[in-house]
C-alpha positions in Angstrom: -55.9 33.9 -81.4 -52.8 33.4 -83.6 -50.6 30.4 -82.6 -47.7 32.8 -82.7 -49.2 35.1 -80.1 -50.3 32.2 -77.9 -46.8 30.6 -78.0 -45.1 33.9 -77.2 -47.4 34.7 -74.1 -47.0 31.1 -73.0 -43.2 31.3 -73.2 -43.0 34.8 -71.8 -44.6 33.5 -68.6 -42.6 30.3 -68.6 -39.3 32.1 -68.8 -40.1 34.6 -66.1 -41.2 31.8 -63.8 -38.1 29.9 -64.6 -35.8 32.8 -63.8 -37.6 33.2 -60.3 -37.2 29.4 -59.7 -33.5 29.4 -60.6 -33.1 32.2 -58.0 -34.8 30.1 -55.5 -32.6 27.1 -56.2 -29.4 29.0 -55.6 -30.8 31.1 -52.7 -31.7 28.0 -50.8 -28.1 26.8 -50.9 -26.7 30.2 -50.0 -28.9 30.4 -46.9 -27.8 26.8 -46.0 -24.2 28.0 -46.3 -24.9 30.7 -43.6 -27.0 28.4 -41.4 -25.1 25.1 -41.5 -22.8 24.1 -38.6 -19.1 25.0 -39.1 -17.1 22.6 -41.1 -20.1 21.3 -43.0 -19.3 20.5 -46.6 -21.5 22.6 -48.8 -22.9 20.7 -51.8 -23.4 22.6 -55.0 -23.4 19.9 -57.6 -27.1 18.8 -56.7 -28.3 22.3 -57.6 -27.0 21.8 -61.1 -28.5 18.3 -61.2 -32.0 19.8 -60.6 -31.6 21.5 -64.0 -30.6 18.3 -65.8 -27.5 20.2 -67.2 -24.7 18.7 -65.1 -22.7 17.3 -68.1 -22.8 20.8 -69.7 -21.6 22.5 -66.5 -18.8 20.0 -66.0 -17.7 20.4 -69.5 -17.5 24.2 -69.2 -16.7 24.8 -65.5 -15.3 21.5 -64.0 -15.8 21.2 -60.3 -19.0 22.7 -58.7 -18.1 25.5 -56.4 -20.3 28.3 -55.2 -18.9 30.9 -57.4 -19.0 28.7 -60.6 -22.6 27.6 -59.9 -23.8 31.1 -59.4 -22.1 32.2 -62.6 -23.6 29.3 -64.6 -27.1 29.5 -63.2 -27.5 33.3 -62.9 -25.2 35.1 -65.3 -24.0 32.7 -68.1 -25.3 34.4 -71.4 -24.6 31.2 -73.2 -26.5 28.9 -71.0 -30.1 29.1 -72.1 -31.6 28.4 -68.7 -29.6 30.9 -66.7 -31.5 33.8 -65.1 -30.0 36.4 -67.6 -30.8 34.1 -70.6 -34.3 33.5 -69.4 -34.9 37.2 -69.1 -33.6 37.8 -72.5 -35.9 35.3 -74.0 -38.9 36.6 -71.9 -38.2 40.0 -73.3 -38.0 39.0 -76.9 -41.3 37.1 -76.5 -42.8 40.2 -75.0 -41.5 42.4 -77.8 -43.1 40.0 -80.3 -46.6 40.6 -78.9 -46.4 44.2 -77.7 -49.6 44.9 -79.5 -51.3 42.2 -77.4 -50.0 42.7 -73.9 -50.4 45.7 -71.9 -47.8 48.5 -71.8 -47.3 48.0 -68.2 -46.4 44.3 -68.7 -43.8 45.3 -71.4 -42.3 48.0 -69.0 -42.2 45.5 -66.2 -40.4 42.7 -68.1 -38.1 45.2 -69.7 -37.1 46.7 -66.4 -36.6 43.2 -65.0 -34.3 42.4 -68.0 -32.3 45.6 -67.6 -31.9 45.0 -63.8 -30.5 41.5 -64.4 -28.1 42.6 -67.2 -26.8 45.4 -65.1 -26.1 43.1 -62.1 -24.5 40.6 -64.5 -22.1 43.3 -65.7 -21.3 44.8 -62.3 -21.6 41.9 -59.9 -19.1 40.6 -57.3 -19.7 36.9 -56.4 -17.5 37.4 -53.4 -20.1 39.6 -51.8 -22.7 37.1 -50.3 -25.1 39.7 -49.1 -25.2 41.5 -52.5 -25.8 38.1 -54.3 -28.6 37.3 -51.9 -30.2 40.6 -52.4 -30.0 40.1 -56.2 -31.9 36.8 -55.8 -34.5 38.5 -53.7 -34.8 41.2 -56.4 -35.4 38.5 -59.1 -38.2 36.9 -57.0 -39.8 40.3 -56.3 -39.6 41.4 -60.0 -41.2 38.0 -61.0 -44.0 38.6 -58.5 -44.5 42.2 -59.8 -44.8 41.0 -63.4 -47.5 38.4 -62.4 -49.3 41.2 -60.5 -49.1 43.6 -63.5 -50.2 41.0 -65.9 -53.2 40.0 -63.7 -54.3 43.6 -63.2 -53.8 45.0 -66.7 -54.4 42.2 -69.3 -57.7 41.1 -70.3 -58.3 37.6 -68.9 -58.9 36.2 -72.4 -57.2 33.3 -74.3 -53.9 35.0 -74.3 -53.9 35.4 -70.5 -54.9 31.8 -70.0 -52.0 30.6 -72.2 -49.7 32.7 -69.9 -51.3 30.9 -66.9 -50.7 27.5 -68.2 -47.0 28.4 -69.0 -46.5 29.8 -65.5 -48.1 26.9 -63.6 -46.5 24.2 -65.6 -43.1 25.6 -65.0 -43.7 26.2 -61.4 -45.0 22.7 -60.9 -42.0 21.2 -62.6 -39.6 23.3 -60.5 -41.3 22.4 -57.2 -40.9 18.7 -58.0 -37.3 19.1 -59.0 -36.2 20.9 -55.8 -38.1 18.4 -53.7 -36.3 15.6 -55.6 -32.8 17.0 -55.2 -33.2 17.2 -51.4 -34.8 13.8 -50.8 -32.7 11.8 -53.4 -29.3 13.6 -53.6 -28.5 16.1 -51.0 -27.9 14.1 -47.8 -24.5 12.3 -48.2 -25.2 9.4 -45.7 -28.0 7.8 -43.9 -26.5 9.0 -40.5 -27.5 12.6 -41.3 -31.1 11.8 -41.4 -32.8 13.4 -38.5 -29.7 15.5 -37.7 -29.5 19.2 -37.2 -28.2 19.5 -40.8 -31.2 17.4 -42.1 -33.6 19.7 -40.3 -31.8 22.8 -41.7 -32.0 21.5 -45.2 -35.7 20.7 -45.0 -36.4 24.1 -43.5 -34.3 25.7 -46.4 -36.4 23.6 -48.9 -39.7 24.9 -47.6 -38.3 28.5 -47.6 -37.1 28.1 -51.2 -40.7 27.4 -52.2 -42.0 30.3 -49.9 -43.7 27.4 -48.0 -42.3 27.6 -44.6 -45.0 29.7 -42.8 -47.9 28.1 -44.7 -46.6 24.7 -43.8 -46.4 25.7 -40.1 -50.0 27.2 -40.3 -51.3 23.7 -41.1 -50.3 22.7 -37.6 -47.4 20.8 -38.9 -44.7 22.0 -36.4 -42.4 19.0 -36.9 -40.3 19.0 -40.1 -41.3 15.5 -41.2 -40.0 14.6 -44.7 -43.3 12.8 -45.5 -45.5 15.7 -44.4 -43.3 18.2 -46.4 -43.5 16.1 -49.5 -47.2 15.7 -49.1 -47.6 19.6 -48.6 -45.5 20.4 -51.6 -47.1 17.7 -54.0 -50.6 17.3 -52.8 -51.8 20.4 -51.0 -54.8 21.7 -52.9 -54.7 25.4 -51.8 -51.0 26.2 -51.6 -49.9 28.1 -54.8 -46.6 26.5 -55.3 -47.7 22.9 -54.8 -47.7 20.6 -57.7 -51.4 19.8 -57.3 -52.4 23.4 -57.1 -50.4 24.3 -60.2 -51.9 21.5 -62.2 -55.4 22.4 -61.1 -54.9 26.0 -62.4 -53.3 25.0 -65.6 -56.2 22.7 -66.3 -58.8 25.4 -65.6 -57.1 27.7 -68.0 -56.8 25.0 -70.6 -60.5 24.4 -70.4 -61.3 28.1 -70.7 -59.4 28.1 -73.9 -61.0 25.0 -75.4 -64.5 25.6 -74.0 -64.6 21.9 -73.0 -66.1 21.1 -69.6 -63.6 20.0 -67.0 -63.9 16.2 -66.6 -64.2 15.8 -70.4 -61.8 16.1 -73.2 -61.6 16.6 -77.0 -57.8 17.2 -77.5 -54.8 15.1 -76.5 -53.6 17.9 -74.3 -56.7 18.0 -72.3 -56.7 14.2 -71.8 -53.0 14.2 -70.8 -53.4 17.1 -68.3 -56.7 15.7 -67.1 -55.3 12.3 -66.3 -52.3 13.8 -64.5 -54.4 16.1 -62.4 -56.9 13.3 -61.7 -54.2 10.9 -60.5 -52.9 13.6 -58.0 -56.5 14.0 -56.7 -56.6 10.3 -55.6 -53.0 9.9 -54.6 -51.9 9.9 -50.9 -48.5 10.3 -49.3 -48.5 6.7 -48.4 -48.9 5.8 -52.1 -46.0 8.0 -53.0 -43.6 6.6 -50.3 -44.6 3.1 -51.3 -43.8 3.7 -54.9 -40.7 5.8 -54.0 -40.6 9.6 -53.8 -37.9 10.0 -56.4 -39.7 7.7 -58.8 -43.0 9.6 -58.2 -41.3 12.9 -58.8 -39.5 11.6 -61.8 -42.8 10.3 -63.3 -44.5 13.7 -62.6 -41.7 15.6 -64.5 -41.9 13.3 -67.5 -45.7 13.7 -67.6 -45.5 17.5 -67.2 -43.1 17.6 -70.1 -45.5 15.5 -72.1 -48.3 18.1 -71.3 -45.9 20.8 -72.7 -45.4 18.8 -75.8 -49.1 18.2 -76.4 -49.7 22.0 -75.9 -47.3 22.7 -78.7 -48.9 19.9 -80.9 -52.4 21.1 -80.3 -52.2 24.9 -80.4 -48.9 26.0 -81.9 -47.6 23.5 -84.5 -48.5 24.4 -88.0 -50.4 21.5 -89.7 -50.0 20.8 -93.5 -53.0 21.6 -95.5 -53.7 19.1 -98.3 
């Protein structure tokens, strides 16, 4: 497969997944706004902090308010990680490989892009129900794209590059939203165990579509440790960090033909070590090391996997 094609399919999936996860970030705070006790100060700055782009936001928008954050994360055409920018990039990547992907995939990503740009032009950020409906539409359109891709594209190397892109992006965003709740969101220790604290943990689970699955594990109490364990280490939940890395590793080895548990390329070694570490990690290990520190380390190592993918499969090597 041409490296250009592999790169486009990889990023097509990363951008669609990123748009969905940005919608989840904002939606969780909007739902908290509706559910929180009267008089509770709503915090929007931590949502920007999950993106790593707080300095850019402050330079362009100043104080973080609901309207400014929604504009920045959803509709700002000059911010490369906004929903509208992600869908523009996804569409361009899809356009560049139209001869490789199915026509249904192209139609879905194009419709997704047009829906987002139309809302960006006609939106009213004052209408909370309309904004929430938009974020639900973003999540649904992302799910539809995944379903169309899985149902209409041959599960060959190109499909596996798409899987790697999607699952790496998803793992990174699950780690980020867990980090922002545990490390940043609560303003003081007195709020731990409070009604507000429980509402925030419930909103966190819902933002990862994990609330019902968490409950079905028999985990009825919203314990921070058990929630962190579920979202990081649960092997069978499709948005947990461990599940995502397992799926990414399987697709990587389908591409290289190397048996899982062995490696020939730097990216196989890097991803294999990360996945293996999670296999033997316990929640007690995580708490002892520090949840924030563990999540920060996971994000750095996942970024390194992305770099190694580029170096192994995409970067042009000089011949001579």
